[in-house]
Each structure stands twice: as C-alpha cells, then as structure tokens.
C-alpha positions as CSV (number, residue, x, y, z in Angstrom):
1,M,-22.3,23.5,21.5
2,A,-19.3,21.3,21.0
3,D,-16.4,22.5,18.8
4,L,-16.3,20.4,15.7
5,R,-13.1,21.9,14.2
6,I,-10.2,19.6,13.5
7,N,-6.5,19.9,12.8
8,L,-5.0,17.0,10.9
9,A,-1.3,17.4,10.8
10,G,-1.7,21.1,10.2
11,I,-4.7,20.9,7.9
12,K,-7.6,22.7,9.5
13,S,-11.3,22.3,8.6
14,P,-14.5,23.4,10.3
15,N,-15.6,19.8,10.9
16,P,-14.2,16.3,10.6
17,F,-16.3,15.4,7.6
18,W,-14.3,15.3,4.3
19,L,-15.2,13.9,0.9
20,A,-12.8,11.2,-0.2
21,S,-11.0,11.3,-3.5
22,A,-13.5,9.9,-5.8
23,P,-16.3,10.8,-8.3
24,P,-17.9,13.3,-5.9
25,T,-14.7,15.4,-6.0
26,N,-14.1,15.3,-9.7
27,S,-14.6,19.0,-10.4
28,G,-14.7,22.4,-8.9
29,Y,-18.5,22.6,-9.4
30,Q,-19.0,19.5,-7.2
31,V,-16.6,20.4,-4.5
32,Q,-18.1,23.9,-4.2
33,R,-21.6,22.3,-3.9
34,A,-20.2,20.1,-1.2
35,F,-18.8,22.9,0.8
36,E,-22.1,24.8,0.5
37,A,-23.8,21.8,1.9
38,G,-21.5,21.8,4.9
39,W,-18.6,19.4,4.2
40,G,-15.5,20.5,6.1
41,G,-13.0,19.4,3.4
42,A,-12.5,17.5,0.2
43,V,-9.8,15.4,-1.2
44,W,-9.7,16.2,-5.0
45,K,-10.1,13.2,-7.3
46,T,-6.7,11.9,-7.9
47,L,-4.5,13.9,-10.3
48,G,-1.8,12.5,-12.6
49,D,-1.0,11.8,-16.2
50,P,-4.1,11.7,-18.6
51,I,-6.0,8.4,-18.6
52,L,-8.9,6.8,-20.4
53,N,-11.8,5.4,-18.5
54,V,-14.2,2.6,-19.6
55,S,-18.0,2.2,-19.6
56,S,-19.7,0.8,-17.6
57,R,-17.8,1.4,-14.3
58,F,-20.0,0.9,-11.2
59,A,-21.8,-2.0,-9.5
60,A,-23.5,-2.3,-6.2
61,L,-24.4,-5.1,-3.8
62,S,-27.9,-5.0,-2.2
63,F,-28.5,-7.2,0.8
64,N,-31.7,-8.1,2.6
65,G,-33.5,-5.1,1.2
66,Q,-30.7,-2.6,1.8
67,R,-29.6,-0.8,-1.4
68,V,-25.9,-0.3,-1.9
69,A,-24.7,-2.3,1.1
70,G,-21.5,-2.6,-0.9
71,F,-20.2,-0.7,-3.9
72,N,-17.7,-1.6,-6.6
73,N,-16.0,0.5,-9.2
74,I,-13.5,0.1,-12.1
75,E,-13.1,3.8,-12.6
76,L,-9.5,5.3,-12.7
77,I,-8.1,8.6,-11.6
78,T,-9.3,11.9,-13.2
79,D,-9.6,11.9,-16.9
80,R,-9.7,15.7,-17.0
81,P,-6.6,17.7,-17.9
82,L,-4.3,18.6,-15.0
83,D,-4.4,22.3,-16.0
84,V,-8.2,22.3,-15.8
85,N,-8.2,20.7,-12.4
86,L,-5.6,23.1,-11.0
87,K,-7.5,26.1,-12.2
88,E,-10.7,24.8,-10.5
89,I,-8.8,24.0,-7.3
90,Y,-7.5,27.6,-7.2
91,E,-10.9,29.0,-7.8
92,T,-12.5,26.8,-5.2
93,K,-9.9,27.5,-2.5
94,K,-10.3,31.2,-3.2
95,K,-14.1,31.0,-2.7
96,F,-13.9,28.7,0.4
97,P,-10.7,29.7,2.2
98,N,-11.7,28.1,5.5
99,H,-12.4,24.7,4.0
100,A,-9.7,22.0,3.5
101,I,-8.7,21.1,0.0
102,I,-6.3,18.2,-0.4
103,A,-4.9,17.1,-3.7
104,S,-4.7,13.4,-4.2
105,L,-1.7,12.5,-6.4
106,M,-0.6,9.5,-8.3
107,V,2.3,9.3,-10.8
108,E,5.0,6.7,-11.8
109,P,7.4,5.8,-9.1
110,K,10.0,8.3,-10.3
111,Q,11.5,11.1,-8.2
112,E,11.3,13.7,-11.0
113,K,7.6,12.9,-11.6
114,W,6.7,13.4,-8.0
115,H,8.7,16.6,-7.7
116,E,7.0,18.0,-10.8
117,I,3.4,17.3,-9.8
118,V,3.9,18.4,-6.2
119,K,5.2,21.8,-7.2
120,R,2.5,22.4,-9.7
121,V,-0.3,21.4,-7.3
122,E,1.0,23.4,-4.4
123,D,1.3,26.5,-6.5
124,V,-2.5,26.7,-6.7
125,G,-2.9,26.8,-2.9
126,V,-3.9,23.4,-1.7
127,D,-3.9,22.7,2.1
128,G,-2.2,19.4,1.8
129,L,-1.4,16.4,-0.4
130,E,-2.6,12.8,-0.3
131,L,-0.4,10.2,-2.0
132,N,-2.7,7.5,-3.6
133,F,-0.9,4.2,-2.9
134,G,-4.2,2.3,-2.9
135,C,-6.0,2.2,-6.2
136,P,-6.3,-1.6,-6.8
137,H,-7.2,-1.6,-10.5
138,G,-6.0,-0.1,-13.8
139,M,-3.3,2.1,-12.3
140,A,-1.8,-0.8,-10.4
141,E,-1.3,-2.6,-13.7
142,R,0.9,0.4,-14.6
143,G,3.0,0.1,-11.5
144,M,1.2,2.8,-9.5
145,G,-1.5,2.8,-6.8
146,A,-1.7,-0.5,-5.0
147,A,1.3,-1.9,-6.9
148,S,3.4,0.7,-5.0
149,G,1.3,0.6,-1.8
150,Q,1.9,-3.2,-1.3
151,V,5.6,-2.7,-1.1
152,P,6.8,-0.9,2.1
153,A,10.1,0.1,0.5
154,L,8.3,1.9,-2.4
155,V,5.9,3.6,0.0
156,E,8.8,4.9,2.1
157,K,10.9,6.0,-0.9
158,Q,8.1,7.8,-2.7
159,T,6.9,9.5,0.4
160,Y,10.5,10.7,1.0
161,W,10.6,12.0,-2.6
162,V,7.5,14.0,-2.0
163,K,8.7,15.4,1.3
164,E,11.9,16.6,-0.4
165,V,9.9,19.3,-2.1
166,A,6.5,19.5,-0.4
167,K,5.6,22.7,1.6
168,T,2.2,21.4,2.7
169,P,1.4,18.4,4.9
170,V,1.7,15.0,3.2
171,I,-0.9,12.3,3.8
172,V,-0.2,8.8,2.6
173,K,-3.3,6.8,1.6
174,L,-2.8,3.1,2.2
175,T,-4.1,0.0,0.4
176,P,-6.0,-2.7,2.4
177,N,-4.9,-5.3,-0.2
178,I,-2.0,-6.4,2.0
179,T,-1.3,-8.8,4.8
180,D,-0.3,-6.3,7.4
181,I,-1.3,-2.7,6.8
182,T,0.9,-1.5,9.7
183,A,4.0,-2.4,7.7
184,T,3.2,0.1,5.0
185,A,1.9,2.6,7.6
186,E,5.3,2.4,9.4
187,A,7.1,2.8,6.0
188,A,5.1,5.9,5.3
189,C,6.2,7.3,8.7
190,N,9.8,6.4,8.0
191,G,9.5,8.3,4.7
192,G,8.4,11.4,6.5
193,A,4.6,11.3,6.1
194,D,2.7,13.9,8.2
195,A,-0.4,11.7,8.3
196,I,-1.9,8.5,6.9
197,S,-5.4,7.8,5.4
198,L,-7.0,4.4,5.2
199,I,-8.5,2.4,3.8
200,N,-8.6,2.6,0.1
201,T,-10.8,0.1,-1.8
202,I,-10.6,-3.6,-1.6
203,N,-10.0,-5.9,-4.5
204,S,-13.4,-7.3,-5.6
205,L,-15.6,-8.8,-8.2
206,M,-19.2,-7.7,-7.5
207,G,-21.0,-10.6,-9.2
208,V,-21.9,-12.6,-12.3
209,D,-25.1,-12.2,-14.3
210,L,-26.7,-15.6,-14.3
211,D,-28.4,-15.1,-17.7
212,T,-25.5,-13.7,-19.7
213,W,-22.7,-15.0,-17.6
214,N,-21.1,-11.6,-17.9
215,T,-19.3,-10.1,-14.9
216,I,-20.9,-7.2,-13.1
217,P,-20.1,-4.7,-14.3
218,H,-18.8,-5.6,-17.7
219,V,-17.3,-3.8,-20.7
220,A,-18.4,-5.3,-24.0
221,G,-18.7,-8.7,-22.4
222,K,-15.4,-8.6,-20.4
223,G,-14.8,-7.6,-16.8
224,A,-12.0,-6.9,-14.4
225,H,-11.5,-6.8,-10.6
226,G,-12.5,-3.4,-9.1
227,G,-12.4,-1.5,-5.8
228,Y,-14.9,-2.5,-3.1
229,C,-16.2,0.1,-0.6
230,G,-19.4,1.1,1.1
231,P,-21.0,0.1,4.5
232,A,-19.9,-3.6,4.1
233,V,-16.2,-2.7,4.4
234,K,-16.6,-0.7,7.6
235,P,-15.5,-3.5,10.0
236,I,-12.4,-4.1,7.9
237,A,-11.5,-0.4,7.7
238,L,-12.1,0.1,11.4
239,N,-9.8,-2.8,12.3
240,M,-7.0,-1.4,10.1
241,V,-7.4,2.1,11.6
242,A,-7.2,0.6,15.1
243,E,-4.2,-1.5,14.3
244,C,-2.3,1.6,13.0
245,A,-3.5,3.7,15.9
246,R,-2.1,1.3,18.5
247,H,1.2,0.6,16.6
248,P,4.2,2.1,18.5
249,N,5.9,3.1,15.3
250,V,2.9,4.7,13.6
251,N,2.9,8.0,15.3
252,V,1.1,10.3,12.9
253,P,-2.5,11.4,12.7
254,I,-5.0,9.2,10.8
255,S,-7.8,10.1,8.4
256,G,-10.3,7.3,8.6
257,I,-12.0,6.0,5.4
258,G,-14.2,3.0,4.7
259,G,-18.0,2.5,4.9
260,I,-18.7,5.7,6.9
261,S,-22.3,6.4,6.3
262,N,-23.5,8.5,9.3
263,W,-22.3,10.3,12.4
264,K,-22.2,7.1,14.5
265,D,-19.7,5.5,12.1
266,A,-17.6,8.7,12.3
267,V,-17.5,8.6,16.1
268,E,-16.4,4.9,16.0
269,F,-13.5,5.8,13.7
270,M,-12.5,8.7,15.8
271,L,-12.7,6.7,19.0
272,M,-10.4,4.2,17.3
273,G,-7.8,6.8,16.5
274,A,-8.9,8.8,13.5
275,T,-8.6,12.6,13.7
276,G,-11.2,13.0,10.9
277,V,-13.0,10.9,8.4
278,Q,-13.5,10.7,4.6
279,V,-16.8,9.7,3.0
280,C,-17.6,8.6,-0.6
281,T,-20.2,5.9,-1.1
282,A,-22.8,7.4,1.2
283,A,-22.5,10.7,-0.6
284,M,-22.9,8.9,-4.0
285,H,-25.9,7.1,-2.6
286,H,-27.7,10.0,-0.9
287,G,-26.1,13.2,-2.1
288,F,-24.1,15.9,-0.4
289,R,-26.9,16.9,2.1
290,I,-26.2,13.9,4.2
291,V,-23.5,15.9,5.9
292,E,-26.2,18.0,7.6
293,D,-27.3,15.0,9.6
294,M,-23.7,14.0,10.3
295,I,-22.9,17.4,11.7
296,E,-26.1,17.6,13.8
297,G,-25.7,14.1,15.1
298,L,-22.1,14.5,16.1
299,S,-22.8,17.8,17.8
300,N,-25.7,16.4,19.7
301,Y,-23.7,13.3,20.8
302,L,-20.8,15.4,22.1
303,D,-23.2,17.7,23.9
304,S,-25.0,14.8,25.5
305,K,-21.6,13.5,26.8
306,G,-20.5,16.9,28.0
307,I,-17.5,16.8,25.6
308,A,-16.3,20.3,24.6
309,S,-14.4,19.4,21.4
310,V,-14.5,16.5,18.9
311,S,-10.8,16.3,19.2
312,D,-11.3,15.1,22.8
313,I,-12.7,11.7,21.7
314,V,-9.9,10.8,19.2
315,G,-8.2,7.6,20.2
316,K,-10.2,7.1,23.5
317,S,-11.0,3.4,22.6
318,V,-7.6,2.5,21.4
319,P,-6.4,1.3,24.8
320,K,-9.4,-1.1,24.9
321,Y,-8.2,-2.7,21.7
322,S,-5.7,-5.5,22.2
323,D,-4.7,-9.0,21.0
324,W,-6.6,-12.2,21.7
325,G,-3.9,-13.5,24.0
326,D,-4.5,-10.5,26.3
327,L,-8.2,-11.2,26.9
328,D,-9.5,-12.5,30.2
329,L,-10.2,-16.2,29.9
330,N,-12.3,-16.2,33.2
331,Y,-14.7,-13.4,32.3
332,N,-18.1,-14.8,31.8
333,I,-21.4,-13.7,30.3
334,V,-24.6,-15.6,29.6
335,A,-27.8,-15.1,27.7
336,R,-31.1,-14.4,29.5
337,I,-34.4,-14.5,27.6
338,N,-37.0,-12.0,28.7
339,T,-40.2,-14.0,28.3
340,D,-42.4,-11.0,28.5
341,V,-40.8,-9.5,25.4
342,C,-40.0,-12.8,23.5
343,I,-42.4,-13.5,20.6
344,N,-41.5,-17.2,20.5
345,C,-40.2,-17.1,16.9
346,N,-37.6,-19.8,18.0
347,K,-34.8,-18.3,15.9
348,C,-32.5,-18.3,18.9
349,H,-33.3,-21.9,19.7
350,I,-32.7,-23.0,16.1
351,A,-29.4,-21.1,15.9
352,C,-28.2,-22.4,19.2
353,E,-29.3,-26.0,18.6
354,D,-28.0,-26.2,15.0
355,T,-24.8,-24.1,15.1
356,S,-23.8,-23.2,18.6
357,H,-23.9,-24.9,22.1
358,Q,-27.4,-26.4,22.5
359,C,-28.2,-24.5,25.7
360,I,-31.7,-23.1,25.0
361,D,-34.6,-25.3,26.1
362,M,-38.1,-25.2,24.8
363,L,-40.4,-25.5,27.9
364,T,-44.0,-25.4,28.8
365,D,-45.4,-23.6,31.8
366,A,-48.3,-24.7,34.1
367,N,-50.8,-23.1,31.7
368,G,-49.5,-25.0,28.7
369,K,-47.8,-21.9,27.3
370,S,-44.5,-22.6,25.6
371,Y,-41.4,-20.5,26.4
372,L,-37.7,-20.5,26.0
373,K,-35.0,-20.6,28.7
374,V,-31.3,-20.6,28.6
375,R,-29.4,-23.2,30.7
376,E,-26.9,-20.8,32.0
377,E,-24.4,-23.4,33.2
378,D,-24.0,-24.5,29.6
379,C,-24.1,-21.1,27.9
380,V,-20.7,-19.8,26.7
381,G,-21.8,-16.3,26.1
382,C,-21.2,-16.4,22.3
383,N,-23.9,-13.8,21.6
384,L,-25.4,-15.7,18.6
385,C,-28.9,-15.9,20.1
386,S,-29.0,-12.1,20.7
387,I,-27.6,-11.5,17.2
388,V,-30.3,-13.5,15.4
389,C,-33.2,-12.3,17.7
390,P,-35.5,-10.0,15.7
391,V,-36.9,-8.2,18.8
392,D,-34.9,-5.6,20.8
393,G,-34.8,-6.4,24.5
394,A,-35.9,-10.0,24.2
395,I,-32.4,-11.3,25.0
396,D,-29.9,-9.7,27.3
397,M,-26.2,-10.8,27.7
398,I,-25.5,-10.7,31.4
399,E,-22.1,-10.8,33.2
400,V,-22.2,-13.5,35.9
401,P,-20.0,-13.6,39.0
402,R,-16.6,-15.2,38.2
403,E,-15.3,-18.2,40.1
404,L,-11.6,-17.6,39.2
405,P,-9.5,-14.4,39.2
406,P,-8.7,-12.7,35.8
407,M,-6.2,-14.5,33.7
408,T,-5.2,-14.1,30.0
409,W,-3.9,-16.8,27.7
410,N,-0.5,-15.1,27.7
411,E,-0.4,-15.0,31.5
412,R,-1.5,-18.7,31.6
413,Q,1.3,-19.7,29.3
414,A,3.8,-17.7,31.2
415,A,2.8,-19.3,34.4
416,L,2.9,-22.8,32.9
417,N,6.3,-22.1,31.4
418,G,7.5,-20.9,34.7
419,S,6.2,-23.9,36.5
420,L,7.8,-26.2,33.9
421,T,11.1,-24.4,34.3
422,C,11.0,-24.6,38.0
423,N,10.4,-28.3,37.9
424,V,13.2,-29.2,35.5
425,D,15.8,-31.4,37.1
426,V,19.1,-29.7,36.2
427,T,21.3,-32.1,38.2
428,N,21.7,-34.4,35.2
C-alpha cells in the first residue's frame, strides 16, 4: 500500500487531504469530527478581530442536473471569540496530535496586529499559519483579504511581518482576483513564505431571481458580490497552481485549492505541483465521509501505478505545461467515427457544421443506412465532435503521420527573423 503521508514545508499529516478554512472548520467539534472521518489536516476558519455576519449567506449553481456545480458565499471570517477558538484548537490538537492544524489569520495590515495574533495562536500548539490574503468580500472592504492580496508589495510586507515572530511554517493564501497570480506568489516568497496556498474564492454574483429581481442570495432585498468556489472553478485553480509551480521565482511548496471533489481531482493538482490539497465545497455538499473514498481512490491509483509514495507524483506534469508559443505547429490529430458504436444522433455533425470546420459528412451505404464520416484532410483536430458526442468510444482522436518536422511558433519566428536579418543589405 502506498504511503499517503505528506510534509508541506515542515507541516506533516497522515494524508494530503485537508479541509480548507471555511464553515466546515468553524469549531473544534467540526474539526474533530473531520479527523475521526479520516481527514489529514484542517485549516481553521479564519481568525481575527470580531465580525458580524449577515443572513442569508450561501447560494449554489446547479447545471444540467448536477447540484452545486458552483457555490457562492458572502460569509466572513469567524464570528466566534478568539479565546474560544484558541481553546478549541488546543483541545483538538491535544486529542489528534498526528493531524495537521493550521490557523488561518486575517488582521489589518499593521505590523503590531500581525505580531500579536501570531504569538497568541502559536501558543496553543498549531502546526502552521495560513495568511488569508484572498477573501474577496466584506473583509476586503476593510482593507484586508483580497485588498491586500491584490497588491504584491502588501503581500510581501505582511508576510515579512509574520515571519519576524512566527515559529511555525507560514503559508500565504493567494487571491485569484488578480491579473497574474505569480506576481503575488513571488511577493510571498520574497517576504519569506514557507509555502503558498491557492486559490481563494473568485468574485461572483450567483444570479438574479426573475420574479422578485433580488440578487441571489439577498439580505433584506439587497445583495453583494461574494466568493465563488466548487467544481466549476477547478480549471481556473489548476491553471494558477500550474503557473506558480513552473515559475522560476516561486520555489516553495503549494497547497492546492479550488473545486477538488474527489481523488482524481487531487491527483491532477498534485501532478501540477501541489504537495497536498484543501477541500471545502465537496465536504459541505456531501459531508466529511467523502474523504474515505478520496483516500481509498488515491491509494488504489498509486498502487496500480506501482508508486510507493504520494510525494512521488508531485509536479510530474509541470514540465508538460508550457506556453502556446512552444507548442508544435506540425503535430496533427484527426477525428475518426466508429460507425459500429455511433448512434447517429448527429450532434457531432451539427456542431462541426455550425460552429467548427464543416468536415463531417452524412453519407448512405449500399443498404441505404445513413452514417457519418470525417473528411480527415479537412479536419483540424479541434476535439469538438468528441466533446459533444454522448457515447463513449464513438469518436476517437487519432494522431496522423506528420509531413513536416516539429516546429513551434517561437522557433518559426526565430527562423524568419534570422532569415530577414541575413538578407538585409548592410552596404547602404
């Protein structure tokens, strides 16, 4: 059986599955229930100065029959007294000494504020700190959360302040509400961060009620932007993790967050550079017991691959992730329809004819039976037909022999520039 233990910047846990700082980690009762279910770690719901929450707070996006494809919240950090949280952290760590407990922190961007809360929290025995520079609503309007996380200089400065007094590893949680997340990731590293976590929630408005015209959710008829998470944000989160993992100046471990719902999602994040993962929406949707399937699935996957430790897969796909200009222009795939599997629903033909490259023909055989066939010479390998096809195995994307040697756009431009340079008449 594969070893699922991880070590993220000195923070050890029995498996890579942590609960993210959110409603599921709001109390000692909840975190202890989670550890009993099998979670390897938990990031305590963000601690800071007392706040007031509103009602209602949550909304969800259902799509094509799937409940909670996306999730939105306008809830703030913990509204429970700091002393109560610290007491419960101490008790939980004492009861579960081998599980990771990380304290999420958010205070005003003042050195003395950071020093004070770090010292108080570390006194109760946490394994690490996570600095919340990502909350997009409520706290940001007070100059904290994403308001700090969108400014690299503030990320670096506040990380440095924490590192001045911290005795445990410091994780910096990044906001996705920014043009280039690697800028703030690099700033966190410059400030001395031991690790980064990403992504926090994305600015969002879940919807509008067509009968009342109220926003969803609303508070007494008024709404505000909230934080978006859940399965729908996974591609965005995975890209940002990958960008940080391949950035030369971001050289710290990554805790991956964003739409992770099962063991397969977790493996993808780890392959793209995450040492471990954090989960929130899936736990809120299905309960803490989902971790059992995550642990079993991950263990079976590693065993099937003959991989001894989960740490051995971290970052293995990062070298495969590049820029568009480095992709081979002469690589070619085409679609092939398996007529013995195809049900002739014609979705691929409609999609190709209306919105792609018009290369799927509707034909009739000698017996008068209709069938579909791709004109491979006109197919550009866009994948659209295989994406819309409702039947597994009906369409395969096949690599075809290349006529030209590999060449990227960057190589092409370099060759053209070299040719132009060589042909310049310098005698005049």
